[in-house]
C-alpha positions as CSV (number, residue, x, y, z in Angstrom):
1,X,129.0,37.3,-214.8
2,X,128.1,33.6,-214.8
3,X,124.8,34.2,-213.0
4,X,124.0,37.1,-215.4
5,X,124.8,34.9,-218.4
6,X,122.7,32.1,-217.0
7,X,119.9,34.5,-216.4
8,X,120.2,35.8,-220.0
9,X,120.1,32.2,-221.4
10,X,116.9,31.5,-219.4
11,X,115.4,34.8,-220.5
12,X,116.3,34.0,-224.1
13,X,114.2,30.8,-224.1
14,X,110.8,31.6,-225.7
15,X,107.8,31.7,-223.3
16,X,105.8,29.3,-225.5
17,X,108.5,26.6,-225.0
18,X,108.1,26.9,-221.2
19,X,104.3,26.6,-221.5
20,X,104.6,23.5,-223.7
21,X,106.9,21.8,-221.2
22,X,104.6,22.6,-218.3
23,X,101.6,21.4,-220.2
24,X,103.3,18.2,-221.2
25,X,104.4,17.5,-217.6
26,X,100.8,18.1,-216.4
27,X,99.4,15.7,-218.9
28,X,101.9,13.1,-218.0
29,X,101.1,13.5,-214.3
30,X,97.4,13.3,-214.9
31,X,97.8,10.2,-217.0
32,X,99.8,8.6,-214.2
33,X,97.2,9.6,-211.6
34,X,94.4,8.2,-213.7
35,X,96.2,5.0,-214.3
36,X,97.1,4.6,-210.7
37,X,93.5,5.2,-209.6
38,X,92.2,2.8,-212.1
39,X,94.4,0.0,-210.9
40,X,94.0,0.9,-207.2
41,X,90.2,0.9,-207.3
42,X,90.2,-2.3,-209.4
43,X,92.4,-3.9,-206.7
44,X,89.9,-2.9,-204.0
45,X,87.0,-4.2,-206.1
46,X,88.8,-7.6,-206.6
47,X,89.6,-7.9,-202.9
48,X,85.9,-7.1,-202.1
49,X,84.9,-10.2,-204.1
50,X,87.8,-12.2,-202.7
51,X,89.8,-12.4,-206.0
52,X,93.0,-11.8,-204.0
53,X,95.3,-12.9,-206.9
54,X,93.8,-10.3,-209.2
55,X,94.0,-7.7,-206.4
56,X,97.7,-8.4,-206.1
57,X,98.2,-8.0,-209.8
58,X,96.5,-4.6,-209.8
59,X,98.5,-3.4,-206.8
60,X,101.8,-4.4,-208.3
61,X,100.8,-2.2,-211.3
62,X,100.1,0.6,-208.8
63,X,103.5,0.0,-207.2
64,X,105.3,0.7,-210.4
65,X,103.7,4.2,-210.5
66,X,103.9,5.0,-206.8
67,X,105.6,2.7,-204.4
68,X,103.8,4.1,-201.3
69,X,103.3,2.6,-197.8
70,X,99.5,2.3,-198.6
71,X,100.2,0.0,-201.6
72,X,102.6,-2.1,-199.5
73,X,99.9,-2.4,-196.8
74,X,97.2,-3.4,-199.3
75,X,99.6,-6.0,-200.8
76,X,100.2,-7.4,-197.3
77,X,96.5,-7.8,-196.7
78,X,96.0,-9.7,-200.0
79,X,99.1,-11.9,-199.5
80,X,97.8,-12.7,-196.0
81,X,94.4,-13.7,-197.4
82,X,96.2,-15.9,-199.9
83,X,98.2,-17.5,-197.0
84,X,101.4,-16.3,-198.6
85,X,102.7,-15.3,-195.2
86,X,106.3,-14.6,-196.1
87,X,105.3,-12.2,-198.8
88,X,102.7,-10.6,-196.5
89,X,105.3,-10.1,-193.8
90,X,107.7,-8.4,-196.2
91,X,104.9,-6.1,-197.5
92,X,103.7,-5.1,-194.0
93,X,107.3,-4.6,-192.9
94,X,107.9,-2.3,-195.9
95,X,104.8,-0.3,-194.9
96,X,105.9,0.0,-191.3
97,X,109.4,1.0,-192.3
98,X,107.9,3.9,-194.2
99,X,105.3,4.9,-191.5
100,X,106.4,3.4,-188.2
101,X,103.6,5.0,-186.2
102,X,100.7,3.8,-188.3
103,X,98.5,1.6,-186.2
104,X,97.1,-0.4,-189.1
105,X,100.4,-1.2,-190.6
106,X,101.8,-2.4,-187.3
107,X,98.6,-4.4,-186.8
108,X,99.1,-6.1,-190.1
109,X,102.7,-7.0,-189.3
110,X,101.6,-8.2,-185.8
111,X,98.9,-10.5,-187.3
112,X,101.2,-12.2,-189.8
113,X,103.9,-12.8,-187.2
114,X,101.3,-14.4,-184.9
115,X,100.1,-16.6,-187.8
116,X,103.7,-17.6,-188.5
117,X,104.3,-18.5,-184.9
118,X,106.8,-15.6,-184.4
119,X,105.1,-14.7,-181.2
120,X,107.9,-13.0,-179.3
121,X,108.4,-10.6,-182.3
122,X,104.7,-10.2,-182.6
123,X,104.5,-9.1,-178.9
124,X,107.2,-6.4,-179.5
125,X,105.1,-5.0,-182.3
126,X,101.8,-5.4,-180.4
127,X,103.2,-3.3,-177.5
128,X,103.7,-0.5,-180.0
129,X,100.1,-0.8,-181.1
130,X,98.9,-0.7,-177.5
131,X,100.5,2.7,-177.1
132,X,98.4,4.0,-180.0
133,X,95.3,2.0,-179.1
134,X,95.0,0.6,-175.5
135,X,92.2,-1.8,-176.6
136,X,94.7,-3.8,-178.6
137,X,95.7,-5.3,-175.2
138,X,93.1,-8.0,-175.9
139,X,95.2,-9.2,-178.9
140,X,98.4,-9.2,-176.7
141,X,96.5,-11.3,-174.1
142,X,95.5,-13.8,-176.8
143,X,99.2,-14.3,-177.8
144,X,100.2,-14.8,-174.2
145,X,97.4,-17.4,-173.9
146,X,98.7,-19.2,-177.0
147,X,102.2,-19.3,-175.4
148,X,100.8,-20.7,-172.2
149,X,101.8,-17.5,-170.4
150,X,98.5,-17.3,-168.6
151,X,99.6,-14.9,-165.8
152,X,100.9,-12.4,-168.4
153,X,97.6,-12.7,-170.3
154,X,95.6,-12.1,-167.2
155,X,97.7,-9.0,-166.4
156,X,97.0,-7.6,-169.8
157,X,93.3,-8.2,-169.4
158,X,93.3,-6.6,-166.0
159,X,95.0,-3.5,-167.4
160,X,92.4,-3.4,-170.2
161,X,89.5,-3.7,-167.8
162,X,90.8,-0.6,-165.9
163,X,91.4,1.5,-169.0
164,X,88.6,0.8,-171.4
165,X,86.5,-2.2,-170.4
166,X,86.4,-5.7,-171.9
167,X,84.7,-7.0,-175.1
168,X,82.8,-10.3,-174.9
169,X,85.8,-12.2,-176.1
170,X,88.2,-10.5,-173.6
171,X,85.7,-11.0,-170.7
172,X,85.2,-14.6,-171.6
173,X,89.0,-15.1,-171.7
174,X,89.5,-13.4,-168.3
175,X,86.7,-15.5,-166.7
176,X,88.5,-18.7,-167.9
177,X,91.9,-17.5,-166.6
178,X,90.4,-16.3,-163.3
179,X,88.8,-19.7,-162.8
180,X,92.0,-21.5,-163.8
181,X,94.1,-19.6,-161.2
182,X,91.4,-20.0,-158.6
183,X,91.4,-23.7,-159.1
184,X,95.2,-23.8,-158.9
185,X,95.3,-22.0,-155.6
186,X,93.1,-24.7,-154.1
187,X,95.6,-27.4,-155.1
188,X,97.9,-28.6,-152.4
189,X,100.3,-31.4,-151.5
190,X,103.2,-33.0,-153.5
191,X,101.1,-33.9,-156.5
192,X,100.0,-30.3,-157.0
193,X,103.7,-29.2,-156.7
194,X,104.8,-31.7,-159.4
195,X,102.0,-30.6,-161.8
196,X,102.8,-26.9,-161.3
197,X,106.5,-27.4,-161.7
198,X,106.3,-29.4,-165.0
199,X,104.1,-27.5,-167.4
200,X,105.4,-29.1,-170.6
201,X,104.0,-32.6,-170.0
202,X,100.6,-31.0,-169.3
203,X,100.5,-29.5,-172.8
204,X,99.0,-32.6,-174.3
205,X,96.7,-33.1,-171.3
206,X,94.0,-31.6,-173.5
207,X,93.8,-34.9,-175.4
208,X,91.6,-36.6,-172.7
209,X,89.1,-33.8,-172.5
210,X,89.0,-33.5,-176.3
211,X,88.1,-37.2,-176.6
212,X,85.4,-36.8,-174.0
213,X,83.8,-33.8,-175.7
214,X,84.0,-35.6,-179.1
215,X,82.3,-38.7,-177.7
216,X,79.5,-36.6,-176.2
217,X,78.9,-35.0,-179.6
218,X,78.9,-38.4,-181.3
219,X,76.2,-39.7,-178.9
220,X,74.3,-36.4,-179.3
221,X,74.7,-35.6,-175.6
222,X,75.0,-31.9,-176.5
223,X,74.5,-30.5,-172.9
224,X,77.3,-32.7,-171.7
225,X,79.5,-31.7,-174.7
226,X,78.9,-28.1,-173.9
227,X,79.7,-28.5,-170.2
228,X,82.8,-30.6,-170.9
229,X,84.1,-28.1,-173.5
230,X,83.8,-25.3,-171.0
231,X,85.7,-27.3,-168.3
232,X,88.4,-28.0,-170.9
233,X,88.7,-24.4,-171.9
234,X,89.3,-23.5,-168.2
235,X,92.5,-25.6,-168.4
236,X,93.4,-25.1,-172.0
237,X,92.1,-21.7,-173.2
238,X,94.3,-21.8,-176.3
239,X,93.1,-25.2,-177.7
240,X,91.1,-24.3,-180.8
241,X,89.4,-27.7,-181.1
242,X,87.6,-27.1,-177.7
243,X,86.1,-23.9,-179.1
244,X,85.0,-25.7,-182.2
245,X,83.4,-28.6,-180.3
246,X,81.8,-26.2,-177.9
247,X,80.3,-24.3,-181.0
248,X,79.0,-27.5,-182.5
249,X,77.3,-28.4,-179.2
250,X,75.8,-24.9,-179.0
251,X,74.6,-25.1,-182.6
252,X,72.8,-28.4,-181.7
253,X,71.3,-26.6,-178.7
254,X,70.1,-23.8,-181.0
255,X,72.3,-21.2,-179.3
256,X,73.7,-20.0,-182.6
257,X,74.9,-16.6,-181.5
258,X,77.0,-18.1,-178.7
259,X,78.3,-20.7,-181.1
260,X,79.5,-18.0,-183.5
261,X,81.2,-16.2,-180.6
262,X,83.1,-19.3,-179.6
263,X,84.2,-19.9,-183.2
264,X,85.4,-16.3,-183.5
265,X,87.6,-16.7,-180.4
266,X,88.9,-20.2,-181.4
267,X,89.8,-19.1,-184.9
268,X,92.6,-16.9,-183.5
269,X,94.4,-19.9,-182.0
270,X,94.7,-21.8,-185.3
271,X,98.2,-21.8,-186.8
272,X,98.7,-23.5,-190.2
273,X,96.0,-26.1,-189.9
274,X,93.9,-25.9,-193.1
275,X,91.6,-28.9,-192.3
276,X,90.7,-27.4,-188.9
277,X,90.2,-24.0,-190.3
278,X,87.8,-25.5,-192.9
279,X,85.9,-27.3,-190.1
280,X,85.5,-23.9,-188.3
281,X,84.1,-22.3,-191.5
282,X,81.7,-25.2,-192.0
283,X,80.4,-24.7,-188.4
284,X,80.0,-20.9,-189.1
285,X,78.0,-21.8,-192.2
286,X,75.7,-24.1,-190.2
287,X,75.1,-21.4,-187.5
288,X,74.4,-18.6,-189.9
289,X,72.1,-20.8,-192.0
290,X,70.0,-21.6,-189.0
291,X,69.9,-17.9,-188.1
292,X,68.8,-17.1,-191.6
293,X,71.8,-14.8,-192.3
294,X,72.4,-15.8,-196.0
295,X,75.0,-13.1,-196.5
296,X,77.3,-14.4,-193.7
297,X,76.5,-18.0,-194.8
298,X,77.7,-17.4,-198.3
299,X,80.8,-15.5,-197.0
300,X,82.0,-18.5,-195.0
301,X,80.9,-21.0,-197.7
302,X,83.3,-19.2,-200.1
303,X,86.1,-19.8,-197.6
304,X,85.5,-23.5,-197.7
305,X,85.8,-23.8,-201.5
């Protein structure tokens, strides 16, 4: 009887009332979609011209309409560009929580954790990315190099070489690590034992080579600076200043493409050092200016301001 009564009540409601309600709901939905799209595309536009603050404002408006994983991811990217790493991490984590198998969301979270020095956590995330994209092993290797875990880094690069080949950066990294281990094998006697058993005091051993490269640059001995920087990188492949100095020497030697490659590698090893980052961007500008690439020159010039 209850079901029949309910059916009767529903039947009793005039058809034009149902039509009005459906039409009203459709209009409301269309308005929301239009508003969302307007803010979302504006956010993409603002990000494209590096107005990251404006992009965040637009994305927060989108979030009120549809709090999706995509919006969280886009927020993470813009917070990262603004160097608001805690907010970036929170946004990327939200995106990952919603879609745990999305390669790009995981990569965003990986990058911000590396930038914040949370390397162990970054490696856990990076291993998930590698299952989706084996080429990501290169990024894992970079983290291991940054931690001084050179054997683990080499192992990752060897795996990568077998599965899909090495990029220029990965090949360069592997060559340095191979040379490093080859040199260590030749060491013998008690002195070598002491050095190998006490890695921590060696961490600042890069100071001497850095000073030598710097002096060579000051005296415009660019060939020597280039050679010394390469020697230094064999022992300290995670020292960003060596990549910078090598790039400066290569710029002076008119090897601009190689200089850019060194800068791109070294940039990955900078953690919370704005003045050093600025010096990298200035060197990028110098290289691209000499190459006549005004688009890239302006891109890095903006990063300096």
